[in-house]
BAMARZA-38825 format. One record per residue (C-alpha): residue number from 1; y, x, z; residue in three letters. Coordinates in pm, 1 decimal. Layout:
<pts>
+------+----------+----------+----------+------+
: resi :        Y :        X :        Z : resn :
+------+----------+----------+----------+------+
:  NUM :        Y :        X :        Z :  Ala :
...
+------+----------+----------+----------+------+
</pts>
This chain:
<pts>
+------+----------+----------+----------+------+
: resi :        Y :        X :        Z : resn :
+------+----------+----------+----------+------+
:    1 :   8959.4 :  12303.5 :   9187.5 :  Met :
:    2 :   8715.3 :  12107.9 :   9396.8 :  Leu :
:    3 :   8781.7 :  12331.7 :   9701.8 :  Ala :
:    4 :   9182.2 :  12221.7 :   9615.5 :  Tyr :
:    5 :   9105.9 :  11857.9 :   9587.3 :  Ala :
:    6 :   8905.0 :  11862.2 :   9931.9 :  Thr :
:    7 :   9178.1 :  12060.0 :  10094.3 :  Arg :
:    8 :   9441.4 :  11750.2 :   9988.5 :  Arg :
:    9 :   9197.3 :  11504.2 :  10070.7 :  Ile :
:   10 :   9158.6 :  11620.9 :  10379.5 :  Ala :
:   11 :   9560.6 :  11697.2 :  10443.9 :  Ala :
:   12 :   9594.4 :  11281.7 :  10369.8 :  Thr :
:   13 :   9377.2 :  11201.9 :  10624.4 :  Ile :
:   14 :   9642.8 :  11299.0 :  10965.7 :  Pro :
:   15 :   9938.7 :  11127.4 :  10709.4 :  Val :
:   16 :   9700.4 :  10817.2 :  10698.2 :  Val :
:   17 :   9693.9 :  10827.6 :  11073.2 :  Leu :
:   18 :  10034.0 :  10843.5 :  11156.5 :  Leu :
:   19 :  10145.3 :  10606.5 :  10882.3 :  Val :
:   20 :   9928.3 :  10321.7 :  11063.4 :  Ala :
:   21 :  10073.6 :  10446.8 :  11389.9 :  Leu :
:   22 :  10387.3 :  10390.7 :  11269.9 :  Phe :
:   23 :  10330.5 :  10064.4 :  11099.6 :  Val :
:   24 :  10165.6 :   9957.5 :  11407.5 :  Phe :
:   25 :  10483.5 :  10039.9 :  11606.4 :  Ser :
:   26 :  10675.2 :   9831.4 :  11399.6 :  Leu :
:   27 :  10653.0 :   9505.3 :  11624.4 :  Leu :
:   28 :  10765.7 :   9723.9 :  11946.7 :  Tyr :
:   29 :  11037.7 :   9892.9 :  11779.9 :  Ile :
:   30 :  11223.9 :   9599.7 :  11689.0 :  Ala :
:   31 :  11474.3 :   9494.1 :  11970.9 :  Pro :
:   32 :  11425.8 :   9230.8 :  12195.2 :  Gly :
:   33 :  11077.0 :   9085.5 :  12295.7 :  Asp :
:   34 :  10899.3 :   8973.5 :  11994.1 :  Pro :
:   35 :  10719.0 :   8716.6 :  12129.5 :  Ala :
:   36 :  11049.1 :   8523.7 :  12229.6 :  Ala :
:   37 :  11145.6 :   8592.5 :  11912.5 :  Ile :
:   38 :  10922.2 :   8460.5 :  11751.4 :  Ile :
:   39 :  10914.4 :   8138.5 :  12003.5 :  Ala :
:   40 :  11284.6 :   8097.8 :  11957.2 :  Gly :
:   41 :  11548.1 :   7942.7 :  12183.4 :  Asp :
:   42 :  11377.9 :   7640.7 :  12308.8 :  Gln :
:   43 :  11097.6 :   7827.3 :  12432.1 :  Ala :
:   44 :  10910.9 :   7789.8 :  12775.8 :  Thr :
:   45 :  10780.2 :   8082.9 :  12959.8 :  Pro :
:   46 :  10434.1 :   7956.3 :  12863.1 :  Ala :
:   47 :  10483.8 :   7937.2 :  12507.0 :  Asp :
:   48 :  10630.9 :   8296.4 :  12513.8 :  Val :
:   49 :  10296.4 :   8414.2 :  12746.5 :  Ala :
:   50 :  10078.0 :   8265.3 :  12509.1 :  Arg :
:   51 :  10242.8 :   8426.7 :  12209.2 :  Ile :
:   52 :  10238.3 :   8730.6 :  12389.3 :  His :
:   53 :   9865.0 :   8712.0 :  12484.9 :  Ala :
:   54 :   9829.8 :   8610.9 :  12079.9 :  Ser :
:   55 :   9983.4 :   8957.3 :  11978.6 :  Leu :
:   56 :   9768.8 :   9134.1 :  12231.3 :  Gly :
:   57 :  10094.0 :   9210.1 :  12406.7 :  Leu :
:   58 :   9946.9 :   9213.7 :  12722.2 :  Asp :
:   59 :   9697.4 :   9493.2 :  12692.9 :  Arg :
:   60 :   9772.3 :   9881.5 :  12693.8 :  Pro :
:   61 :   9938.4 :  10023.8 :  12385.3 :  Tyr :
:   62 :   9674.1 :  10252.2 :  12289.7 :  Leu :
:   63 :   9429.1 :   9994.7 :  12339.7 :  Val :
:   64 :   9615.2 :   9755.3 :  12081.6 :  Arg :
:   65 :   9644.2 :  10041.6 :  11819.4 :  Phe :
:   66 :   9291.9 :  10126.8 :  11849.4 :  Gly :
:   67 :   9184.0 :   9750.8 :  11776.5 :  Asp :
:   68 :   9401.7 :   9700.6 :  11498.5 :  Trp :
:   69 :   9321.9 :  10002.4 :  11344.9 :  Phe :
:   70 :   8962.7 :   9960.5 :  11356.5 :  Trp :
:   71 :   9035.2 :   9595.6 :  11207.8 :  His :
:   72 :   9260.7 :   9730.6 :  10906.9 :  Val :
:   73 :   8910.8 :   9973.0 :  10834.9 :  Leu :
:   74 :   8755.2 :   9659.2 :  10814.1 :  Gln :
:   75 :   8979.6 :   9511.0 :  10570.6 :  Gly :
:   76 :   9134.7 :   9236.4 :  10858.1 :  Asp :
:   77 :   9527.9 :   9243.0 :  10867.1 :  Leu :
:   78 :   9541.3 :   8987.8 :  11082.9 :  Gly :
:   79 :   9646.7 :   8647.2 :  11082.6 :  Thr :
:   80 :  10025.4 :   8525.0 :  10966.2 :  Ser :
:   81 :  10216.1 :   8368.2 :  11299.0 :  Ile :
:   82 :  10370.5 :   8059.8 :  11089.0 :  Phe :
:   83 :  10087.8 :   7979.0 :  10777.8 :  Thr :
:   84 :   9797.4 :   8062.0 :  11034.0 :  Asn :
:   85 :   9613.4 :   8221.3 :  10733.3 :  Leu :
:   86 :   9487.6 :   8607.3 :  10688.2 :  Pro :
:   87 :   9667.9 :   8834.5 :  10576.6 :  Val :
:   88 :   9490.8 :   8975.6 :  10295.7 :  Thr :
:   89 :   9480.0 :   8635.1 :  10163.8 :  His :
:   90 :   9852.4 :   8615.4 :  10159.2 :  Met :
:   91 :   9872.3 :   8941.8 :   9999.6 :  Ile :
:   92 :   9610.9 :   8874.2 :   9788.3 :  Ala :
:   93 :   9784.7 :   8598.1 :   9589.8 :  Gln :
:   94 :  10091.5 :   8772.3 :   9567.3 :  Arg :
:   95 :   9961.3 :   9108.7 :   9428.3 :  Val :
:   96 :   9913.4 :   9024.9 :   9050.1 :  Glu :
:   97 :  10315.8 :   9012.1 :   8979.0 :  Pro :
:   98 :  10405.8 :   9279.7 :   9206.5 :  Thr :
:   99 :  10140.9 :   9498.6 :   9011.6 :  Leu :
:  100 :  10228.2 :   9364.1 :   8697.8 :  Ser :
:  101 :  10633.3 :   9455.9 :   8735.9 :  Leu :
:  102 :  10538.8 :   9798.8 :   8881.0 :  Met :
:  103 :  10278.7 :   9893.5 :   8574.8 :  Val :
:  104 :  10544.3 :   9775.5 :   8308.5 :  Leu :
:  105 :  10805.5 :   9952.2 :   8487.6 :  Thr :
:  106 :  10602.8 :  10295.3 :   8515.0 :  Leu :
:  107 :  10519.5 :  10260.6 :   8139.1 :  Ile :
:  108 :  10867.8 :  10166.1 :   7986.8 :  Leu :
:  109 :  11053.0 :  10405.6 :   8264.1 :  Ser :
:  110 :  10814.7 :  10696.2 :   8139.9 :  Ile :
:  111 :  10757.6 :  10627.6 :   7802.0 :  Ser :
:  112 :  11151.9 :  10624.6 :   7730.7 :  Leu :
:  113 :  11261.8 :  10907.7 :   8012.4 :  Ala :
:  114 :  11038.9 :  11211.8 :   7881.2 :  Ile :
:  115 :  11123.5 :  11185.1 :   7565.1 :  Pro :
:  116 :  11529.1 :  11133.6 :   7609.4 :  Met :
:  117 :  11502.7 :  11447.9 :   7840.6 :  Gly :
:  118 :  11301.1 :  11625.7 :   7594.7 :  Val :
:  119 :  11550.2 :  11553.4 :   7326.4 :  Ile :
:  120 :  11864.5 :  11622.3 :   7555.3 :  Ala :
:  121 :  11709.5 :  11958.0 :   7624.8 :  Ala :
:  122 :  11666.6 :  12060.3 :   7230.6 :  Trp :
:  123 :  12018.0 :  11951.9 :   7153.5 :  Lys :
:  124 :  12216.8 :  12093.3 :   7483.1 :  Pro :
:  125 :  12587.3 :  12013.0 :   7449.7 :  Gly :
:  126 :  12556.7 :  11774.2 :   7190.1 :  Thr :
:  127 :  12675.6 :  11413.8 :   7188.3 :  Trp :
:  128 :  12274.9 :  11348.8 :   7195.5 :  Ile :
:  129 :  12296.9 :  11540.6 :   7549.8 :  Asp :
:  130 :  12605.0 :  11376.6 :   7665.7 :  Arg :
:  131 :  12442.2 :  11004.1 :   7585.8 :  Leu :
:  132 :  12129.3 :  11058.5 :   7747.7 :  Val :
:  133 :  12292.4 :  11245.4 :   8042.4 :  Met :
:  134 :  12548.2 :  10984.5 :   8071.6 :  Met :
:  135 :  12290.6 :  10707.2 :   8082.7 :  Thr :
:  136 :  12083.1 :  10852.6 :   8361.1 :  Ala :
:  137 :  12369.5 :  10911.1 :   8557.4 :  Val :
:  138 :  12464.2 :  10504.6 :   8536.7 :  Val :
:  139 :  12115.9 :  10416.8 :   8580.9 :  Gly :
:  140 :  12098.4 :  10635.4 :   8894.4 :  Phe :
:  141 :  12464.8 :  10507.5 :   9038.7 :  Ser :
:  142 :  12425.5 :  10120.5 :   9004.2 :  Thr :
:  143 :  12209.3 :   9972.7 :   9250.5 :  Pro :
:  144 :  11887.7 :   9793.2 :   9119.3 :  Val :
:  145 :  12032.9 :   9400.6 :   9214.6 :  Phe :
:  146 :  12398.4 :   9462.1 :   9026.8 :  Val :
:  147 :  12188.2 :   9578.5 :   8701.8 :  Ile :
:  148 :  11937.2 :   9260.7 :   8740.7 :  Gly :
:  149 :  12221.1 :   9015.6 :   8807.2 :  Tyr :
:  150 :  12400.0 :   9186.0 :   8485.6 :  Val :
:  151 :  12062.9 :   9111.6 :   8252.8 :  Leu :
:  152 :  12036.9 :   8802.9 :   8401.2 :  Ala :
:  153 :  12352.6 :   8691.0 :   8328.7 :  Tyr :
:  154 :  12377.7 :   8840.2 :   7972.1 :  Val :
:  155 :  12016.9 :   8777.0 :   7821.5 :  Phe :
:  156 :  11889.6 :   8490.5 :   8011.0 :  Ala :
:  157 :  12259.0 :   8298.8 :   8110.7 :  Leu :
:  158 :  12442.5 :   8353.8 :   7830.3 :  Arg :
:  159 :  12236.6 :   8441.1 :   7533.8 :  Leu :
:  160 :  11945.9 :   8232.0 :   7612.2 :  Asp :
:  161 :  11634.7 :   8492.5 :   7542.1 :  Trp :
:  162 :  11450.1 :   8487.0 :   7818.4 :  Leu :
:  163 :  11385.1 :   8340.1 :   8164.9 :  Pro :
:  164 :  11583.6 :   8389.7 :   8484.7 :  Val :
:  165 :  11344.0 :   8421.7 :   8722.6 :  Gln :
:  166 :  10970.5 :   8294.9 :   8795.4 :  Gly :
:  167 :  10673.7 :   8489.9 :   8668.6 :  Phe :
:  168 :  10361.3 :   8365.3 :   8423.4 :  Thr :
:  169 :  10040.9 :   8547.9 :   8478.7 :  Pro :
:  170 :   9869.0 :   8716.0 :   8209.7 :  Ile :
:  171 :   9600.0 :   8479.5 :   8180.2 :  Ser :
:  172 :   9849.6 :   8182.8 :   8052.2 :  Gln :
:  173 :   9896.6 :   8404.9 :   7742.1 :  Gly :
:  174 :  10041.4 :   8790.2 :   7679.7 :  Leu :
:  175 :  10415.1 :   8699.1 :   7519.1 :  Ile :
:  176 :  10503.4 :   8444.2 :   7810.7 :  Pro :
:  177 :  10411.5 :   8693.3 :   8079.1 :  Phe :
:  178 :  10591.9 :   8983.3 :   7914.4 :  Leu :
:  179 :  10936.6 :   8733.2 :   7856.8 :  Arg :
:  180 :  10909.2 :   8685.2 :   8269.6 :  Thr :
:  181 :  10827.7 :   9038.5 :   8316.1 :  Leu :
:  182 :  11091.5 :   9239.1 :   8093.3 :  Ile :
:  183 :  11435.7 :   9158.6 :   8241.2 :  Leu :
:  184 :  11268.4 :   9270.5 :   8601.2 :  Pro :
:  185 :  11135.1 :   9590.8 :   8455.9 :  Ser :
:  186 :  11428.2 :   9706.8 :   8272.0 :  Val :
:  187 :  11658.3 :   9630.1 :   8621.7 :  Ser :
:  188 :  11386.4 :   9802.0 :   8837.7 :  Leu :
:  189 :  11287.4 :  10103.4 :   8580.5 :  Gly :
:  190 :  11664.1 :  10216.9 :   8445.2 :  Leu :
:  191 :  11685.5 :  10416.1 :   8818.2 :  Ile :
:  192 :  11335.7 :  10540.8 :   8794.7 :  Tyr :
:  193 :  11401.6 :  10648.4 :   8411.7 :  Met :
:  194 :  11723.3 :  10837.4 :   8484.2 :  Ala :
:  195 :  11547.2 :  11035.9 :   8767.6 :  Leu :
:  196 :  11275.2 :  11158.3 :   8511.4 :  Ile :
:  197 :  11496.2 :  11189.7 :   8234.7 :  Ala :
:  198 :  11749.7 :  11445.1 :   8432.5 :  Arg :
:  199 :  11430.1 :  11667.0 :   8572.1 :  Ile :
:  200 :  11289.7 :  11662.9 :   8222.6 :  Thr :
:  201 :  11553.7 :  11791.9 :   8066.3 :  Arg :
:  202 :  11678.7 :  12033.7 :   8338.0 :  Ala :
:  203 :  11318.1 :  12187.9 :   8357.8 :  Thr :
:  204 :  11253.6 :  12189.5 :   7939.5 :  Met :
:  205 :  11596.6 :  12393.4 :   7983.4 :  Leu :
:  206 :  11429.0 :  12673.6 :   8183.2 :  Asp :
:  207 :  11124.2 :  12660.9 :   7975.8 :  Val :
:  208 :  11288.6 :  12683.9 :   7631.3 :  Leu :
:  209 :  11427.7 :  12979.4 :   7730.4 :  Ala :
:  210 :  11110.0 :  13163.7 :   7774.1 :  Gln :
:  211 :  11020.2 :  13426.6 :   7565.6 :  Asp :
:  212 :  10632.5 :  13252.4 :   7471.0 :  Tyr :
:  213 :  10891.0 :  12970.4 :   7319.1 :  Val :
:  214 :  11075.5 :  13238.0 :   7127.4 :  Arg :
:  215 :  10729.0 :  13376.4 :   7003.7 :  Thr :
:  216 :  10594.5 :  13032.6 :   6883.2 :  Ala :
:  217 :  10913.3 :  12954.4 :   6661.0 :  Lys :
:  218 :  10864.0 :  13315.8 :   6549.4 :  Ala :
:  219 :  10493.9 :  13243.0 :   6438.2 :  Lys :
:  220 :  10611.3 :  12934.1 :   6255.2 :  Gly :
:  221 :  10516.7 :  12649.6 :   6493.2 :  Val :
:  222 :  10757.7 :  12341.4 :   6427.1 :  Gly :
:  223 :  10962.4 :  12206.9 :   6640.4 :  Gln :
:  224 :  10753.3 :  11932.2 :   6737.7 :  Gly :
:  225 :  10502.6 :  12153.8 :   6804.9 :  Gly :
:  226 :  10749.4 :  12397.4 :   7042.1 :  Val :
:  227 :  10875.2 :  12120.2 :   7240.2 :  Leu :
:  228 :  10571.0 :  11869.7 :   7317.8 :  Phe :
:  229 :  10273.7 :  12109.7 :   7291.1 :  Leu :
:  230 :  10388.7 :  12443.2 :   7441.5 :  His :
:  231 :  10751.3 :  12383.3 :   7638.8 :  Ala :
:  232 :  10656.9 :  12024.4 :   7786.2 :  Leu :
:  233 :  10304.2 :  12093.7 :   7882.8 :  Lys :
:  234 :  10443.1 :  12414.5 :   8072.0 :  Asn :
:  235 :  10721.6 :  12187.3 :   8244.2 :  Ala :
:  236 :  10467.4 :  11900.5 :   8340.6 :  Ala :
:  237 :  10412.9 :  12004.9 :   8670.7 :  Val :
:  238 :  10793.1 :  11928.0 :   8825.9 :  Pro :
:  239 :  10767.1 :  11640.4 :   8629.2 :  Ile :
:  240 :  10482.6 :  11462.4 :   8757.0 :  Val :
:  241 :  10619.3 :  11558.9 :   9084.0 :  Thr :
:  242 :  10892.8 :  11388.0 :   9039.9 :  Ile :
:  243 :  10729.3 :  11084.0 :   8918.1 :  Ile :
:  244 :  10502.4 :  11065.1 :   9231.3 :  Gly :
:  245 :  10831.8 :  11113.7 :   9468.2 :  Ile :
:  246 :  11011.3 :  10834.9 :   9273.5 :  Gly :
:  247 :  10752.7 :  10622.9 :   9365.2 :  Phe :
:  248 :  10886.8 :  10553.2 :   9648.6 :  Ala :
:  249 :  11258.1 :  10413.5 :   9453.6 :  Ala :
:  250 :  11013.9 :  10209.5 :   9258.1 :  Leu :
:  251 :  10821.2 :  10044.0 :   9597.1 :  Ile :
:  252 :  11150.3 :   9968.1 :   9746.4 :  Gly :
:  253 :  11309.7 :   9823.3 :   9439.0 :  Gly :
:  254 :  11033.2 :   9609.7 :   9376.9 :  Ala :
:  255 :  11150.1 :   9409.7 :   9714.7 :  Val :
:  256 :  11485.7 :   9373.4 :   9568.3 :  Val :
:  257 :  11408.0 :   9300.0 :   9228.5 :  Thr :
:  258 :  11161.1 :   9045.7 :   9317.2 :  Glu :
:  259 :  11417.7 :   8851.4 :   9521.3 :  Ser :
:  260 :  11644.7 :   8891.8 :   9263.7 :  Val :
:  261 :  11476.2 :   8742.7 :   9004.1 :  Phe :
:  262 :  11256.3 :   8491.7 :   9200.2 :  Ala :
:  263 :  10955.0 :   8651.4 :   9164.3 :  Ile :
:  264 :  10634.6 :   8536.9 :   9387.0 :  Pro :
:  265 :  10497.2 :   8918.7 :   9485.7 :  Gly :
:  266 :  10467.6 :   9111.6 :   9792.0 :  Leu :
:  267 :  10835.0 :   9184.9 :   9795.4 :  Gly :
:  268 :  10927.8 :   8841.3 :   9792.2 :  Arg :
:  269 :  10670.6 :   8823.9 :  10073.2 :  Leu :
:  270 :  10792.6 :   9137.2 :  10244.2 :  Thr :
:  271 :  11143.1 :   8949.8 :  10266.7 :  Val :
:  272 :  11023.9 :   8596.1 :  10376.4 :  Asp :
:  273 :  10821.0 :   8759.5 :  10664.0 :  Ala :
:  274 :  11109.2 :   8928.5 :  10797.0 :  Ile :
:  275 :  11305.2 :   8625.7 :  10781.8 :  Leu :
:  276 :  11104.5 :   8445.3 :  10985.0 :  Arg :
:  277 :  10982.8 :   8756.6 :  11177.5 :  Arg :
:  278 :  10642.8 :   8706.7 :  11076.7 :  Asp :
:  279 :  10520.4 :   9070.9 :  11220.9 :  Tyr :
:  280 :  10164.4 :   9067.1 :  11138.2 :  Pro :
:  281 :  10245.4 :   8981.4 :  10765.4 :  Val :
:  282 :  10513.1 :   9268.4 :  10788.2 :  Ile :
:  283 :  10279.4 :   9497.0 :  10918.6 :  Gln :
:  284 :   9995.3 :   9422.3 :  10661.2 :  Gly :
:  285 :  10289.8 :   9445.7 :  10352.1 :  Val :
:  286 :  10437.0 :   9769.7 :  10462.7 :  Val :
:  287 :  10087.6 :   9919.7 :  10546.2 :  Leu :
:  288 :   9937.1 :   9827.6 :  10208.5 :  Leu :
:  289 :  10296.8 :  10001.3 :   9999.6 :  Phe :
:  290 :  10249.6 :  10318.5 :  10230.4 :  Ser :
:  291 :   9919.5 :  10390.4 :  10199.8 :  Phe :
:  292 :   9968.8 :  10327.8 :   9802.8 :  Val :
:  293 :  10246.7 :  10559.3 :   9819.1 :  Tyr :
:  294 :  10013.2 :  10806.0 :  10000.9 :  Val :
:  295 :   9739.7 :  10753.0 :   9745.6 :  Leu :
:  296 :  10006.2 :  10835.2 :   9461.9 :  Val :
:  297 :  10099.0 :  11166.7 :   9606.9 :  Asn :
:  298 :   9747.0 :  11247.4 :   9657.4 :  Leu :
:  299 :   9665.6 :  11174.6 :   9309.8 :  Leu :
:  300 :  10002.0 :  11370.3 :   9156.4 :  Val :
:  301 :   9848.0 :  11723.3 :   9382.8 :  Asp :
:  302 :   9556.1 :  11637.2 :   9207.1 :  Leu :
:  303 :   9707.7 :  11629.1 :   8873.9 :  Leu :
:  304 :   9830.2 :  11980.3 :   8961.5 :  Tyr :
:  305 :   9503.2 :  12130.2 :   8845.5 :  Thr :
:  306 :   9537.8 :  11972.8 :   8465.3 :  Leu :
:  307 :   9857.7 :  12179.5 :   8412.9 :  Phe :
:  308 :   9875.5 :  12479.9 :   8654.4 :  Asp :
:  309 :   9572.2 :  12720.6 :   8594.4 :  Pro :
:  310 :   9701.7 :  12891.8 :   8944.7 :  Arg :
:  311 :   9552.7 :  12648.2 :   9190.0 :  Ile :
:  312 :   9242.8 :  12580.4 :   9021.4 :  Arg :
:  313 :   8996.7 :  12712.5 :   9328.6 :  Tyr :
+------+----------+----------+----------+------+
</pts>
């Protein structure tokens, strides 16, 4: 297990370097001269030259990347062009809403999707199976912003049960905190829940057809024990994999969801930075999201050792 974990961590290092190189290159992939775009139409050549110098565009590319990455390793993501605040400070101010939204979405999605997939596999071809799969197809096919607008119209504007926008920190009370996050979490979680439910059903159908499951039933093991202790444990590897892969959709959906519900998180910060061409902020947020996604997939790889004895070496 230790050797496997060491190999997986070592394999992550070049991935992190490539991600950092790509994020740094965002400044140069963008069409046009970034300094001229930031300066605006009324800028003088001196203004453009000053922005060139502040962004380091007058130095060789690899030198700039090395200097930028060295500062990143020290926790310095640069300074916002428009607010003059450190990017790390701006991210720290916005991380609680995004983290709260994603954690609650994960809890709701996983706790509902896995039982739905298991029940659908237990009763294949029945109305339960069809209902679960229809829900999964609708959730997987409908854009996040459409779901968000529909839920906001029904539960916030028409019924007036929940707030339509904003975020309340958990320090101001658990109930107000949850009230502001229920609609965004459901909107963001439907596509994630649909993905996990479909994979769970497909994997469980395959596992339930195995000989050891029939043996367990013949020995008198109860239906719950067969489904959750025998079958689900052996079907866990594909499910854990899709949870890790789907995390990318969760990150991307958070940007849209925060815009729909006016949540002041990292997604909203990203949108504002893109609109203003605030490249240091864009680089910092994208780098953070990318590193989180890499770490989540590394964690998924390490979790394999809990479910698959073949890789415990």
